[in-house]
N, CA and C atoms as a LAMMPS dump frame, in Angstrom:
ITEM: TIMESTEP
0
ITEM: NUMBER OF ATOMS
660
ITEM: BOX BOUNDS ff ff ff
-5.0000000000000000e+02 5.0000000000000000e+02
-5.0000000000000000e+02 5.0000000000000000e+02
-5.0000000000000000e+02 5.0000000000000000e+02
ITEM: ATOMS id mol type element x y z
1 1 1 N -283.91 -151.596 162.365
2 1 2 C -282.849 -152.488 162.844
3 1 3 C -283.075 -153.906 162.31
4 2 1 N -284.363 -154.363 162.431
5 2 2 C -284.713 -155.687 161.941
6 2 3 C -284.477 -155.797 160.439
7 3 1 N -284.852 -154.721 159.685
8 3 2 C -284.656 -154.713 158.235
9 3 3 C -283.18 -154.819 157.883
10 4 1 N -282.329 -154.146 158.658
11 4 2 C -280.888 -154.18 158.405
12 4 3 C -280.349 -155.594 158.595
13 5 1 N -280.857 -156.291 159.642
14 5 2 C -280.408 -157.66 159.894
15 5 3 C -280.843 -158.594 158.765
16 6 1 N -282.089 -158.419 158.303
17 6 2 C -282.594 -159.235 157.211
18 6 3 C -281.775 -159.004 155.94
19 7 1 N -281.502 -157.718 155.657
20 7 2 C -280.722 -157.389 154.455
21 7 3 C -279.33 -157.984 154.542
22 8 1 N -278.725 -157.911 155.738
23 8 2 C -277.394 -158.455 155.93
24 8 3 C -277.383 -159.969 155.74
25 9 1 N -278.4 -160.639 156.304
26 9 2 C -278.487 -162.088 156.175
27 9 3 C -278.711 -162.494 154.726
28 10 1 N -279.564 -161.705 154.018
29 10 2 C -279.841 -161.998 152.619
30 10 3 C -278.585 -161.833 151.77
31 11 1 N -277.819 -160.758 152.062
32 11 2 C -276.582 -160.515 151.333
33 11 3 C -275.605 -161.668 151.515
34 12 1 N -275.477 -162.146 152.757
35 12 2 C -274.557 -163.246 153.034
36 12 3 C -274.993 -164.529 152.322
37 13 1 N -276.32 -164.76 152.311
38 13 2 C -276.836 -165.959 151.647
39 13 3 C -276.558 -165.919 150.152
40 14 1 N -276.81 -164.746 149.536
41 14 2 C -276.566 -164.594 148.101
42 14 3 C -275.077 -164.733 147.79
43 15 1 N -274.235 -164.135 148.632
44 15 2 C -272.787 -164.214 148.428
45 15 3 C -272.314 -165.658 148.502
46 16 1 N -272.838 -166.389 149.485
47 16 2 C -272.458 -167.797 149.631
48 16 3 C -272.879 -168.606 148.419
49 17 1 N -274.08 -168.316 147.884
50 17 2 C -274.572 -169.025 146.706
51 17 3 C -273.707 -168.739 145.492
52 18 1 N -273.346 -167.481 145.306
53 18 2 C -272.512 -167.089 144.166
54 18 3 C -271.153 -167.765 144.241
55 19 1 N -270.571 -167.824 145.433
56 19 2 C -269.27 -168.454 145.603
57 19 3 C -269.344 -169.959 145.403
58 20 1 N -270.498 -170.546 145.707
59 20 2 C -270.643 -171.997 145.595
60 20 3 C -270.899 -172.452 144.175
61 21 1 N -271.434 -171.581 143.328
62 21 2 C -271.829 -171.964 141.972
63 21 3 C -270.689 -172.6 141.18
64 22 1 N -269.457 -172.027 141.18
65 22 2 C -268.389 -172.654 140.402
66 22 3 C -268.118 -174.087 140.815
67 23 1 N -268.387 -174.432 142.08
68 23 2 C -268.124 -175.78 142.54
69 23 3 C -269.059 -176.792 141.888
70 24 1 N -270.249 -176.347 141.489
71 24 2 C -271.231 -177.249 140.936
72 24 3 C -271.4 -177.071 139.429
73 25 1 N -270.722 -176.089 138.865
74 25 2 C -270.924 -175.788 137.447
75 25 3 C -270.371 -176.904 136.577
76 26 1 N -271.049 -177.178 135.48
77 26 2 C -270.575 -178.139 134.498
78 26 3 C -270.488 -177.465 133.147
79 27 1 N -270.307 -178.287 132.088
80 27 2 C -270.286 -177.711 130.752
81 27 3 C -271.631 -177.057 130.466
82 28 1 N -271.643 -175.876 129.888
83 28 2 C -272.927 -175.217 129.593
84 28 3 C -273.657 -175.914 128.462
85 29 1 N -274.974 -175.803 128.459
86 29 2 C -275.745 -176.302 127.334
87 29 3 C -275.384 -175.511 126.08
88 30 1 N -275.451 -176.17 124.917
89 30 2 C -275.146 -175.443 123.684
90 30 3 C -276.245 -174.43 123.406
91 31 1 N -275.879 -173.372 122.707
92 31 2 C -276.748 -172.213 122.561
93 31 3 C -277.428 -172.122 121.203
94 32 1 N -277.279 -173.164 120.372
95 32 2 C -277.965 -173.197 119.098
96 32 3 C -278.292 -174.647 118.773
97 33 1 N -279.147 -174.864 117.793
98 33 2 C -279.545 -176.232 117.448
99 33 3 C -278.353 -177.072 117.024
100 34 1 N -277.524 -176.515 116.155
101 34 2 C -276.375 -177.25 115.637
102 34 3 C -275.157 -176.34 115.581
103 35 1 N -273.996 -176.969 115.633
104 35 2 C -272.731 -176.244 115.448
105 35 3 C -271.785 -177.21 114.769
106 36 1 N -271.972 -177.411 113.474
107 36 2 C -271.156 -178.357 112.712
108 36 3 C -269.7 -177.899 112.719
109 37 1 N -268.8 -178.806 113.066
110 37 2 C -267.392 -178.448 113.221
111 37 3 C -266.758 -178.03 111.905
112 38 1 N -266.076 -176.904 111.945
113 38 2 C -265.247 -176.481 110.821
114 38 3 C -263.852 -177.04 111.076
115 39 1 N -263.578 -178.228 110.553
116 39 2 C -262.328 -178.917 110.841
117 39 3 C -261.12 -178.262 110.183
118 40 1 N -261.349 -177.352 109.262
119 40 2 C -260.258 -176.685 108.553
120 40 3 C -259.933 -175.305 109.121
121 41 1 N -260.665 -174.896 110.153
122 41 2 C -260.451 -173.572 110.719
123 41 3 C -259.155 -173.511 111.513
124 42 1 N -258.479 -172.359 111.445
125 42 2 C -257.278 -172.131 112.247
126 42 3 C -257.618 -171.592 113.626
127 43 1 N -258.874 -171.285 113.862
128 43 2 C -259.306 -170.764 115.152
129 43 3 C -259.226 -171.867 116.205
130 44 1 N -258.603 -171.57 117.34
131 44 2 C -258.445 -172.543 118.402
132 44 3 C -259.437 -172.254 119.529
133 45 1 N -260.356 -173.195 119.743
134 45 2 C -261.327 -173.095 120.833
135 45 3 C -261.4 -174.455 121.509
136 46 1 N -262.153 -174.54 122.604
137 46 2 C -262.328 -175.812 123.302
138 46 3 C -263.406 -176.617 122.585
139 47 1 N -262.979 -177.305 121.53
140 47 2 C -263.898 -177.974 120.615
141 47 3 C -263.546 -177.509 119.215
142 48 1 N -264.539 -177.226 118.407
143 48 2 C -264.31 -176.713 117.059
144 48 3 C -265.285 -175.571 116.792
145 49 1 N -264.852 -174.55 116.044
146 49 2 C -265.785 -173.481 115.665
147 49 3 C -266.836 -174.011 114.7
148 50 1 N -267.959 -173.309 114.621
149 50 2 C -269.047 -173.725 113.728
150 50 3 C -268.758 -173.285 112.297
151 51 1 N -269.06 -174.156 111.347
152 51 2 C -268.929 -173.732 109.953
153 51 3 C -270.238 -173.11 109.485
154 52 1 N -270.143 -172.341 108.419
155 52 2 C -271.282 -171.516 107.998
156 52 3 C -272.408 -172.33 107.375
157 53 1 N -272.074 -173.276 106.513
158 53 2 C -273.107 -173.971 105.738
159 53 3 C -273.107 -175.454 106.064
160 54 1 N -274.083 -175.904 106.826
161 54 2 C -274.196 -177.308 107.216
162 54 3 C -275.098 -178.063 106.253
163 55 1 N -274.818 -179.36 106.094
164 55 2 C -275.667 -180.223 105.276
165 55 3 C -275.957 -181.501 106.059
166 56 1 N -276.877 -182.302 105.54
167 56 2 C -277.223 -183.563 106.195
168 56 3 C -276.024 -184.497 106.275
169 57 1 N -275.12 -184.398 105.299
170 57 2 C -273.943 -185.271 105.288
171 57 3 C -273.026 -185.017 106.482
172 58 1 N -273.105 -183.814 107.073
173 58 2 C -272.286 -183.513 108.246
174 58 3 C -272.7 -184.335 109.46
175 59 1 N -273.886 -184.927 109.413
176 59 2 C -274.411 -185.71 110.527
177 59 3 C -274.434 -187.207 110.213
178 60 1 N -273.758 -187.609 109.14
179 60 2 C -273.854 -188.989 108.64
180 60 3 C -272.477 -189.599 108.459
181 61 1 N -272.385 -190.91 108.715
182 61 2 C -271.226 -191.692 108.306
183 61 3 C -271.631 -193.156 108.197
184 62 1 N -270.981 -193.865 107.301
185 62 2 C -271.179 -195.311 107.178
186 62 3 C -269.916 -196.051 107.595
187 63 1 N -269.021 -195.363 108.291
188 63 2 C -267.697 -195.905 108.588
189 63 3 C -267.756 -197.117 109.514
190 64 1 N -268.836 -197.262 110.301
191 64 2 C -268.925 -198.393 111.226
192 64 3 C -269.636 -199.602 110.625
193 65 1 N -270.058 -199.514 109.379
194 65 2 C -270.887 -200.561 108.781
195 65 3 C -270.11 -201.848 108.511
196 66 1 N -268.82 -201.72 108.211
197 66 2 C -268.029 -202.895 107.828
198 66 3 C -266.921 -203.156 108.847
199 67 1 N -266.557 -204.431 109.039
200 67 2 C -265.452 -204.764 109.954
201 67 3 C -264.143 -204.127 109.499
202 68 1 N -263.346 -203.71 110.471
203 68 2 C -262.028 -203.193 110.154
204 68 3 C -261.022 -204.328 110.039
205 69 1 N -259.878 -204.042 109.423
206 69 2 C -258.83 -205.055 109.246
207 69 3 C -258.122 -205.301 110.576
208 70 1 N -258.125 -206.548 111.018
209 70 2 C -257.557 -206.877 112.333
210 70 3 C -256.155 -207.474 112.235
211 71 1 N -255.504 -207.318 111.087
212 71 2 C -254.149 -207.844 110.932
213 71 3 C -253.129 -206.867 111.509
214 72 1 N -253.336 -206.491 112.777
215 72 2 C -252.446 -205.584 113.492
216 72 3 C -251.639 -206.372 114.513
217 73 1 N -250.693 -205.709 115.134
218 73 2 C -249.856 -206.375 116.135
219 73 3 C -250.697 -206.955 117.27
220 74 1 N -251.704 -206.195 117.715
221 74 2 C -252.542 -206.638 118.83
222 74 3 C -253.71 -207.505 118.373
223 75 1 N -253.972 -207.542 117.067
224 75 2 C -255.083 -208.326 116.569
225 75 3 C -256.429 -207.663 116.759
226 76 1 N -256.436 -206.333 116.825
227 76 2 C -257.693 -205.59 116.937
228 76 3 C -257.551 -204.267 116.203
229 77 1 N -258.696 -203.66 115.889
230 77 2 C -258.674 -202.352 115.247
231 77 3 C -259.886 -201.552 115.722
232 78 1 N -259.66 -200.273 116
233 78 2 C -260.726 -199.368 116.441
234 78 3 C -261.05 -198.418 115.29
235 79 1 N -262.327 -198.35 114.938
236 79 2 C -262.794 -197.42 113.913
237 79 3 C -263.681 -196.389 114.591
238 80 1 N -263.252 -195.14 114.579
239 80 2 C -263.967 -194.101 115.304
240 80 3 C -265.008 -193.388 114.467
241 81 1 N -266.11 -193.025 115.121
242 81 2 C -267.114 -192.137 114.524
243 81 3 C -267.295 -190.985 115.494
244 82 1 N -266.236 -190.176 115.615
245 82 2 C -266.25 -189.025 116.508
246 82 3 C -266.389 -187.744 115.693
247 83 1 N -266.191 -186.611 116.344
248 83 2 C -266.411 -185.333 115.668
249 83 3 C -265.481 -185.134 114.473
250 84 1 N -264.338 -185.805 114.488
251 84 2 C -263.419 -185.682 113.358
252 84 3 C -263.923 -186.423 112.126
253 85 1 N -264.804 -187.386 112.33
254 85 2 C -265.4 -188.125 111.21
255 85 3 C -266.835 -187.66 110.933
256 86 1 N -267.511 -187.19 111.977
257 86 2 C -268.896 -186.716 111.864
258 86 3 C -268.949 -185.305 112.447
259 87 1 N -268.667 -184.286 111.642
260 87 2 C -268.571 -182.918 112.162
261 87 3 C -269.817 -182.435 112.893
262 88 1 N -270.977 -183 112.559
263 88 2 C -272.216 -182.596 113.21
264 88 3 C -272.272 -182.951 114.684
265 89 1 N -271.363 -183.795 115.157
266 89 2 C -271.324 -184.147 116.582
267 89 3 C -270.765 -183.02 117.443
268 90 1 N -270.188 -182.013 116.814
269 90 2 C -269.603 -180.909 117.574
270 90 3 C -270.617 -180.304 118.545
271 91 1 N -270.244 -180.2 119.802
272 91 2 C -271.018 -179.671 120.942
273 91 3 C -272.086 -180.633 121.459
274 92 1 N -272.278 -181.799 120.831
275 92 2 C -273.361 -182.693 121.233
276 92 3 C -272.964 -183.669 122.343
277 93 1 N -271.661 -183.86 122.563
278 93 2 C -271.225 -184.663 123.697
279 93 3 C -271.409 -186.157 123.556
280 94 1 N -271.46 -186.666 122.327
281 94 2 C -271.587 -188.101 122.101
282 94 3 C -270.724 -188.515 120.907
283 95 1 N -270.341 -189.796 120.875
284 95 2 C -269.656 -190.365 119.716
285 95 3 C -269.693 -191.88 119.836
286 96 1 N -269.314 -192.558 118.747
287 96 2 C -269.291 -194.015 118.706
288 96 3 C -267.968 -194.5 118.137
289 97 1 N -267.666 -195.759 118.401
290 97 2 C -266.572 -196.459 117.741
291 97 3 C -267.005 -197.888 117.482
292 98 1 N -266.353 -198.508 116.524
293 98 2 C -266.486 -199.947 116.316
294 98 3 C -265.126 -200.565 116.583
295 99 1 N -265.11 -201.662 117.339
296 99 2 C -263.857 -202.37 117.601
297 99 3 C -264.009 -203.794 117.091
298 100 1 N -263.078 -204.194 116.223
299 100 2 C -263.062 -205.553 115.693
300 100 3 C -261.849 -206.298 116.238
301 101 1 N -262.051 -207.574 116.549
302 101 2 C -261.009 -208.394 117.166
303 101 3 C -260.837 -209.678 116.368
304 102 1 N -259.612 -210.006 116
305 102 2 C -259.307 -211.311 115.44
306 102 3 C -259.362 -212.336 116.569
307 103 1 N -259.445 -213.623 116.26
308 103 2 C -259.329 -214.628 117.321
309 103 3 C -258.03 -214.398 118.121
310 104 1 N -258.164 -214.278 119.421
311 104 2 C -257.003 -213.97 120.255
312 104 3 C -256.634 -212.502 120.296
313 105 1 N -257.387 -211.667 119.607
314 105 2 C -257.062 -210.243 119.526
315 105 3 C -257.298 -209.498 120.831
316 106 1 N -256.487 -208.48 121.051
317 106 2 C -256.532 -207.674 122.278
318 106 3 C -256.657 -206.201 121.952
319 107 1 N -257.577 -205.515 122.637
320 107 2 C -257.542 -204.055 122.679
321 107 3 C -256.768 -203.714 123.942
322 108 1 N -255.476 -203.335 123.81
323 108 2 C -254.574 -203.263 124.968
324 108 3 C -255.065 -202.291 126.034
325 109 1 N -254.579 -202.451 127.267
326 109 2 C -254.96 -201.549 128.363
327 109 3 C -254.778 -200.083 127.963
328 110 1 N -255.842 -199.297 128.18
329 110 2 C -255.836 -197.891 127.776
330 110 3 C -256.856 -197.131 128.606
331 111 1 N -256.874 -195.82 128.444
332 111 2 C -257.851 -194.975 129.126
333 111 3 C -258.473 -194.001 128.127
334 112 1 N -259.656 -193.489 128.487
335 112 2 C -260.288 -192.386 127.76
336 112 3 C -260.418 -191.237 128.748
337 113 1 N -259.555 -190.224 128.653
338 113 2 C -259.545 -189.162 129.66
339 113 3 C -260.786 -188.29 129.688
340 114 1 N -261.565 -188.289 128.592
341 114 2 C -262.702 -187.371 128.525
342 114 3 C -264.058 -188.062 128.475
343 115 1 N -264.12 -189.379 128.668
344 115 2 C -265.421 -190.036 128.496
345 115 3 C -265.518 -191.379 129.2
346 116 1 N -266.725 -191.695 129.639
347 116 2 C -267.112 -193.047 130.011
348 116 3 C -267.453 -193.792 128.721
349 117 1 N -267.149 -195.091 128.687
350 117 2 C -267.406 -195.907 127.498
351 117 3 C -268.379 -197.03 127.851
352 118 1 N -269.322 -197.28 126.954
353 118 2 C -270.235 -198.422 127.082
354 118 3 C -270.119 -199.237 125.807
355 119 1 N -269.834 -200.543 125.929
356 119 2 C -269.718 -201.387 124.742
357 119 3 C -270.932 -202.304 124.626
358 120 1 N -271.365 -202.526 123.378
359 120 2 C -272.434 -203.464 123.035
360 120 3 C -271.836 -204.491 122.09
361 121 1 N -271.913 -205.768 122.458
362 121 2 C -271.283 -206.822 121.663
363 121 3 C -272.137 -207.165 120.446
364 122 1 N -271.577 -206.969 119.262
365 122 2 C -272.259 -207.325 118.018
366 122 3 C -272.228 -208.838 117.794
367 123 1 N -271.053 -209.421 117.979
368 123 2 C -270.906 -210.874 117.875
369 123 3 C -269.587 -211.283 118.519
370 124 1 N -269.501 -212.574 118.84
371 124 2 C -268.301 -213.086 119.489
372 124 3 C -268.38 -213.026 121.002
373 125 1 N -267.265 -213.339 121.633
374 125 2 C -267.173 -213.357 123.094
375 125 3 C -265.87 -212.7 123.523
376 126 1 N -265.94 -211.87 124.559
377 126 2 C -264.78 -211.107 125.003
378 126 3 C -264.615 -211.187 126.513
379 127 1 N -263.36 -211.208 126.943
380 127 2 C -263.048 -210.991 128.349
381 127 3 C -262.705 -209.515 128.498
382 128 1 N -263.434 -208.803 129.362
383 128 2 C -263.247 -207.363 129.509
384 128 3 C -263.031 -207.021 130.973
385 129 1 N -262.446 -205.851 131.21
386 129 2 C -262.275 -205.431 132.592
387 129 3 C -261.714 -204.034 132.705
388 130 1 N -261.885 -203.434 133.882
389 130 2 C -261.259 -202.154 134.204
390 130 3 C -260.69 -202.223 135.611
391 131 1 N -259.73 -201.337 135.878
392 131 2 C -259.055 -201.305 137.172
393 131 3 C -259.306 -199.96 137.824
394 132 1 N -259.734 -199.972 139.08
395 132 2 C -259.984 -198.727 139.796
396 132 3 C -258.671 -198.127 140.291
397 133 1 N -258.742 -196.914 140.834
398 133 2 C -257.55 -196.28 141.388
399 133 3 C -257.093 -196.954 142.675
400 134 1 N -257.909 -197.856 143.216
401 134 2 C -257.507 -198.667 144.374
402 134 3 C -256.939 -200.007 143.917
403 135 1 N -256.675 -200.127 142.595
404 135 2 C -256.098 -201.328 141.989
405 135 3 C -257 -202.558 142.092
406 136 1 N -258.315 -202.351 142.103
407 136 2 C -259.252 -203.451 142.084
408 136 3 C -259.716 -203.694 140.656
409 137 1 N -259.627 -204.954 140.217
410 137 2 C -260.05 -205.325 138.874
411 137 3 C -261.518 -205.742 138.869
412 138 1 N -262.292 -205.147 137.955
413 138 2 C -263.666 -205.558 137.691
414 138 3 C -263.665 -206.199 136.306
415 139 1 N -263.863 -207.519 136.241
416 139 2 C -263.743 -208.231 134.973
417 139 3 C -264.935 -209.153 134.758
418 140 1 N -265.23 -209.395 133.467
419 140 2 C -266.371 -210.245 133.126
420 140 3 C -266.215 -210.739 131.689
421 141 1 N -266.788 -211.878 131.402
422 141 2 C -266.864 -212.379 130.033
423 141 3 C -268.217 -211.97 129.459
424 142 1 N -268.196 -211.341 128.298
425 142 2 C -269.429 -210.852 127.673
426 142 3 C -269.539 -211.422 126.266
427 143 1 N -270.775 -211.569 125.795
428 143 2 C -271.012 -212.15 124.474
429 143 3 C -272.118 -211.388 123.761
430 144 1 N -272.516 -211.864 122.594
431 144 2 C -273.451 -211.155 121.71
432 144 3 C -274.667 -210.627 122.469
433 145 1 N -274.924 -209.308 122.288
434 145 2 C -276.066 -208.661 122.923
435 145 3 C -275.784 -208.101 124.298
436 146 1 N -274.627 -208.433 124.884
437 146 2 C -274.294 -207.942 126.223
438 146 3 C -273.761 -206.514 126.173
439 147 1 N -273.871 -205.843 127.319
440 147 2 C -273.389 -204.472 127.482
441 147 3 C -272.466 -204.418 128.691
442 148 1 N -271.379 -203.642 128.579
443 148 2 C -270.46 -203.457 129.705
444 148 3 C -269.956 -202.021 129.681
445 149 1 N -269.81 -201.436 130.877
446 149 2 C -269.403 -200.025 130.988
447 149 3 C -268.003 -199.911 131.586
448 150 1 N -267.244 -198.954 131.051
449 150 2 C -265.914 -198.629 131.552
450 150 3 C -265.931 -197.177 132.037
451 151 1 N -265.79 -196.93 133.339
452 151 2 C -265.85 -195.566 133.862
453 151 3 C -264.759 -194.662 133.28
454 152 1 N -265.095 -193.422 133.16
455 152 2 C -264.19 -192.409 132.587
456 152 3 C -262.823 -192.412 133.273
457 153 1 N -261.782 -192.433 132.461
458 153 2 C -260.428 -192.257 132.944
459 153 3 C -259.771 -193.489 133.524
460 154 1 N -260.51 -194.597 133.711
461 154 2 C -259.926 -195.787 134.316
462 154 3 C -259.322 -196.697 133.241
463 155 1 N -258.214 -197.352 133.595
464 155 2 C -257.546 -198.27 132.68
465 155 3 C -258.459 -199.47 132.419
466 156 1 N -258.616 -199.85 131.143
467 156 2 C -259.471 -200.982 130.801
468 156 3 C -258.964 -201.677 129.542
469 157 1 N -259.55 -202.834 129.253
470 157 2 C -259.092 -203.664 128.133
471 157 3 C -260.228 -204.556 127.668
472 158 1 N -260.058 -205.138 126.464
473 158 2 C -260.94 -206.188 125.949
474 158 3 C -260.073 -207.219 125.235
475 159 1 N -260.373 -208.503 125.464
476 159 2 C -259.579 -209.59 124.856
477 159 3 C -260.518 -210.654 124.3
478 160 1 N -260.293 -211.001 123.033
479 160 2 C -261.054 -212.066 122.396
480 160 3 C -260.305 -213.378 122.617
481 161 1 N -260.78 -214.199 123.537
482 161 2 C -260.134 -215.482 123.81
483 161 3 C -260.739 -216.625 123.007
484 162 1 N -261.68 -216.295 122.113
485 162 2 C -262.319 -217.318 121.3
486 162 3 C -261.546 -217.616 120.035
487 163 1 N -262.058 -218.56 119.257
488 163 2 C -261.422 -218.934 117.992
489 163 3 C -262.16 -218.348 116.796
490 164 1 N -263.078 -217.397 117.07
491 164 2 C -263.809 -216.705 116.016
492 164 3 C -263.683 -215.2 116.202
493 165 1 N -263.86 -214.421 115.131
494 165 2 C -263.798 -212.956 115.263
495 165 3 C -264.886 -212.439 116.207
496 166 1 N -264.656 -211.252 116.76
497 166 2 C -265.626 -210.583 117.628
498 166 3 C -265.656 -209.109 117.265
499 167 1 N -266.751 -208.447 117.645
500 167 2 C -266.883 -207.014 117.368
501 167 3 C -267.838 -206.382 118.366
502 168 1 N -267.568 -205.112 118.699
503 168 2 C -268.45 -204.351 119.582
504 168 3 C -268.671 -202.966 118.989
505 169 1 N -269.751 -202.34 119.405
506 169 2 C -269.959 -200.913 119.187
507 169 3 C -269.765 -200.23 120.534
508 170 1 N -268.916 -199.2 120.563
509 170 2 C -268.652 -198.445 121.778
510 170 3 C -269.323 -197.087 121.699
511 171 1 N -269.973 -196.696 122.784
512 171 2 C -270.596 -195.373 122.88
513 171 3 C -269.871 -194.563 123.938
514 172 1 N -269.694 -193.266 123.671
515 172 2 C -268.975 -192.371 124.572
516 172 3 C -269.801 -191.111 124.84
517 173 1 N -269.679 -190.564 126.038
518 173 2 C -270.342 -189.297 126.338
519 173 3 C -269.382 -188.133 126.092
520 174 1 N -268.746 -188.166 124.949
521 174 2 C -267.854 -187.096 124.508
522 174 3 C -267.779 -187.131 122.996
523 175 1 N -267.674 -185.965 122.368
524 175 2 C -267.53 -185.922 120.919
525 175 3 C -266.148 -186.371 120.482
526 176 1 N -265.17 -186.341 121.411
527 176 2 C -263.793 -186.734 121.109
528 176 3 C -263.163 -187.247 122.407
529 177 1 N -263.433 -188.518 122.767
530 177 2 C -263.054 -189.023 124.09
531 177 3 C -261.554 -189.102 124.34
532 178 1 N -260.758 -189.224 123.272
533 178 2 C -259.326 -189.377 123.448
534 178 3 C -258.984 -190.777 123.941
535 179 1 N -257.825 -191.28 123.53
536 179 2 C -257.374 -192.604 123.957
537 179 3 C -255.894 -192.547 124.287
538 180 1 N -255.545 -193.064 125.461
539 180 2 C -254.136 -193.21 125.832
540 180 3 C -253.85 -194.677 126.091
541 181 1 N -253.158 -195.321 125.145
542 181 2 C -252.714 -196.693 125.33
543 181 3 C -251.538 -196.672 126.298
544 182 1 N -251.632 -197.452 127.369
545 182 2 C -250.621 -197.383 128.432
546 182 3 C -249.229 -197.684 127.896
547 183 1 N -249.078 -198.804 127.188
548 183 2 C -247.762 -199.194 126.69
549 183 3 C -247.227 -198.189 125.675
550 184 1 N -248.073 -197.809 124.716
551 184 2 C -247.632 -196.867 123.685
552 184 3 C -247.279 -195.514 124.277
553 185 1 N -248.076 -195.066 125.248
554 185 2 C -247.83 -193.771 125.873
555 185 3 C -246.471 -193.738 126.559
556 186 1 N -246.146 -194.804 127.27
557 186 2 C -244.918 -194.822 128.059
558 186 3 C -243.681 -195.177 127.244
559 187 1 N -243.824 -196.127 126.323
560 187 2 C -242.656 -196.624 125.598
561 187 3 C -242.549 -196.087 124.175
562 188 1 N -243.577 -195.368 123.702
563 188 2 C -243.52 -194.82 122.359
564 188 3 C -243.622 -193.312 122.309
565 189 1 N -243.45 -192.644 123.467
566 189 2 C -243.573 -191.184 123.525
567 189 3 C -242.459 -190.508 122.736
568 190 1 N -242.74 -189.305 122.267
569 190 2 C -241.743 -188.505 121.559
570 190 3 C -241.805 -187.063 122.056
571 191 1 N -240.714 -186.532 122.641
572 191 2 C -239.448 -187.195 122.975
573 191 3 C -239.664 -188.369 123.93
574 192 1 N -238.676 -189.239 124.023
575 192 2 C -238.8 -190.46 124.806
576 192 3 C -238.828 -190.179 126.307
577 193 1 N -239.598 -191.022 127.014
578 193 2 C -239.511 -191.017 128.477
579 193 3 C -238.142 -191.59 128.84
580 194 1 N -237.386 -190.966 129.744
581 194 2 C -236.04 -191.459 130.076
582 194 3 C -236.045 -192.923 130.515
583 195 1 N -235.023 -193.649 130.072
584 195 2 C -234.922 -195.076 130.39
585 195 3 C -234.932 -195.344 131.884
586 196 1 N -234.236 -194.49 132.658
587 196 2 C -234.134 -194.763 134.094
588 196 3 C -235.487 -194.596 134.791
589 197 1 N -236.33 -193.718 134.255
590 197 2 C -237.675 -193.549 134.819
591 197 3 C -238.482 -194.825 134.62
592 198 1 N -238.473 -195.352 133.38
593 198 2 C -239.233 -196.565 133.085
594 198 3 C -238.642 -197.78 133.781
595 199 1 N -237.307 -197.844 133.85
596 199 2 C -236.668 -198.978 134.511
597 199 3 C -237.057 -199.053 135.978
598 200 1 N -237.061 -197.91 136.643
599 200 2 C -237.417 -197.907 138.07
600 200 3 C -238.908 -198.151 138.257
601 201 1 N -239.746 -197.579 137.384
602 201 2 C -241.191 -197.743 137.51
603 201 3 C -241.612 -199.194 137.329
604 202 1 N -240.99 -199.894 136.372
605 202 2 C -241.375 -201.272 136.08
606 202 3 C -240.443 -202.305 136.71
607 203 1 N -239.447 -201.82 137.443
608 203 2 C -238.513 -202.715 138.134
609 203 3 C -237.832 -203.669 137.149
610 204 1 N -237.345 -203.085 136.045
611 204 2 C -236.597 -203.845 135.05
612 204 3 C -235.342 -203.067 134.705
613 205 1 N -234.448 -203.687 133.938
614 205 2 C -233.217 -203.022 133.552
615 205 3 C -233.398 -202.131 132.344
616 206 1 N -232.437 -201.244 132.128
617 206 2 C -232.524 -200.332 130.982
618 206 3 C -232.405 -201.07 129.656
619 207 1 N -231.729 -202.232 129.664
620 207 2 C -231.653 -203.029 128.433
621 207 3 C -233.046 -203.494 128.033
622 208 1 N -233.821 -203.974 129.024
623 208 2 C -235.192 -204.403 128.748
624 208 3 C -236.053 -203.23 128.29
625 209 1 N -235.829 -202.063 128.884
626 209 2 C -236.578 -200.868 128.483
627 209 3 C -236.333 -200.566 127.01
628 210 1 N -235.079 -200.619 126.593
629 210 2 C -234.752 -200.325 125.2
630 210 3 C -235.37 -201.347 124.248
631 211 1 N -235.435 -202.609 124.672
632 211 2 C -236.046 -203.638 123.834
633 211 3 C -237.534 -203.367 123.646
634 212 1 N -238.182 -202.954 124.737
635 212 2 C -239.616 -202.665 124.641
636 212 3 C -239.844 -201.418 123.793
637 213 1 N -239.021 -200.378 123.999
638 213 2 C -239.163 -199.156 123.207
639 213 3 C -239.029 -199.444 121.713
640 214 1 N -238.147 -200.382 121.371
641 214 2 C -237.94 -200.708 119.958
642 214 3 C -239.207 -201.262 119.326
643 215 1 N -240.011 -201.941 120.118
644 215 2 C -241.268 -202.514 119.6
645 215 3 C -242.309 -201.445 119.32
646 216 1 N -242.192 -200.293 120.014
647 216 2 C -243.186 -199.224 119.873
648 216 3 C -242.642 -198.031 119.079
649 217 1 N -241.446 -198.164 118.538
650 217 2 C -240.866 -197.078 117.754
651 217 3 C -241.681 -196.854 116.489
652 218 1 N -241.822 -195.592 116.052
653 218 2 C -242.574 -195.306 114.82
654 218 3 C -242.008 -196.054 113.633
655 219 1 N -242.893 -196.602 112.799
656 219 2 C -242.447 -197.318 111.595
657 219 3 C -241.835 -196.346 110.597
658 220 1 N -240.67 -196.711 110.049
659 220 2 C -239.985 -195.834 109.099
660 220 3 C -240.33 -196.251 107.665
């Protein structure tokens, strides 16, 4: 009788553990030393399939060595070193970017849905910040050698308010963090977000919505 009770209790404990595991499960560890992305494969997986013949060049890039051209509308440019530029990052869960800012340049409010971002200031001075889901702004001025973190998925920005160029290196805990610029996402989507949706959301008229959409329309 006692053995039956023990067996029953053990069964319930094991069952509870098995049911609880999915709640705590995360991404599995990779199962081989390397899995260099085959960017030309038609196979669709969560990430990229491994290519057959890897070389040292698959783990290398010099793309972040030089400043990017900041003659953009916002006065900033992001140069990525993610899995699409460094195939060897596939399955490793890390990537980098370089962001260059002209004097007065802005990296507009945006989110990274798949990664937390940490920036290290190479030179210059920036006003940075992120907004929580409770609409609280965390902002700070950072300069050469400083580090600032932007939590995953939260809206954030960087602005160069100085009269000299600035640059940062950004690190991500994702091989492809993704970026959604708030303004571009809403006013430059294809097909378009309906005017009445944007007008009501931003408490403006449809004429103003159309004017803003025109600024984000694809260049012909």
